[in-house]
C-alpha positions, -999 to 999 in steps of 0.1 A, spaced: -166 -575 226 -186 -562 195 -208 -549 224 -186 -532 246 -163 -518 212 -203 -506 197 -212 -490 235 -179 -473 236 -177 -456 203 -216 -441 215 -199 -425 242 -178 -407 222 -206 -399 200 -220 -388 233 -190 -371 242 -185 -350 209 -224 -339 211 -218 -329 246 -187 -306 237 -206 -288 211 -237 -283 229 -214 -268 258 -200 -247 229 -231 -239 220 -248 -228 257 -224 -198 256 -239 -186 225 -272 -185 241 -292 -159 265 -319 -158 291 -334 -125 305 -341 -124 344 -363 -98 360 -375 -85 389 -396 -54 401 -418 -57 369 -389 -58 346 -374 -22 365 -343 -47 367 -329 -69 339 -300 -91 338 -291 -110 309 -271 -143 316 -259 -171 288 -262 -208 291 -225 -210 309 -245 -186 337 -223 -155 334 -243 -125 335 -239 -107 303 -257 -71 313 -275 -55 342 -301 -34 335 -319 -5 359 -342 15 348 -336 51 363 -371 54 380 -362 26 403 -330 41 414 -338 61 449 -308 71 470 -331 69 498 -343 31 494 -309 17 484 -319 -19 499 -347 -17 479 -328 -14 446 -303 -43 457 -328 -69 464 -343 -61 429 -310 -71 416 -300 -101 433 -336 -112 423 -333 -103 391 -298 -122 390 -308 -152 406 -336 -150 380 -315 -151 354 -294 -177 366 -321 -203 371 -332 -195 334 -295 -204 323 -294 -235 347 -328 -250 330 -317 -243 293 -284 -259 305 -305 -288 319 -327 -290 286 -302 -287 262 -284 -313 279 -315 -336 289 -320 -340 247 -282 -360 251 -288 -382 285 -321 -389 268 -305 -412 248 -284 -431 274 -309 -457 281 -301 -474 245 -262 -476 260 -270 -504 285 -258 -484 313 -270 -492 352 -300 -471 360 -282 -452 389 -254 -439 365 -280 -418 345 -285 -399 375 
């Protein structure tokens, strides 16, 4: 019974740390870019796009497709970096799960 209580307490502590990490992710930002920095996108750790910057020299009314492709690539780059950031931050937390004696498949 004491072991179960200890595990429950550890899980509650982990849940509190997870909530804190989630909150902190909203304050961290990553930058994605495309076209050698011609288009940049800033996103936070919650994968919310905060800003898009397009350098004027890349705007060509005759080649809107290229601009759309650059924006899409920059957004995807930023979102991938945001996912990586979240995985790293959560990895610091889930790395400690092994000590709880959980079944191997439960940790992902």
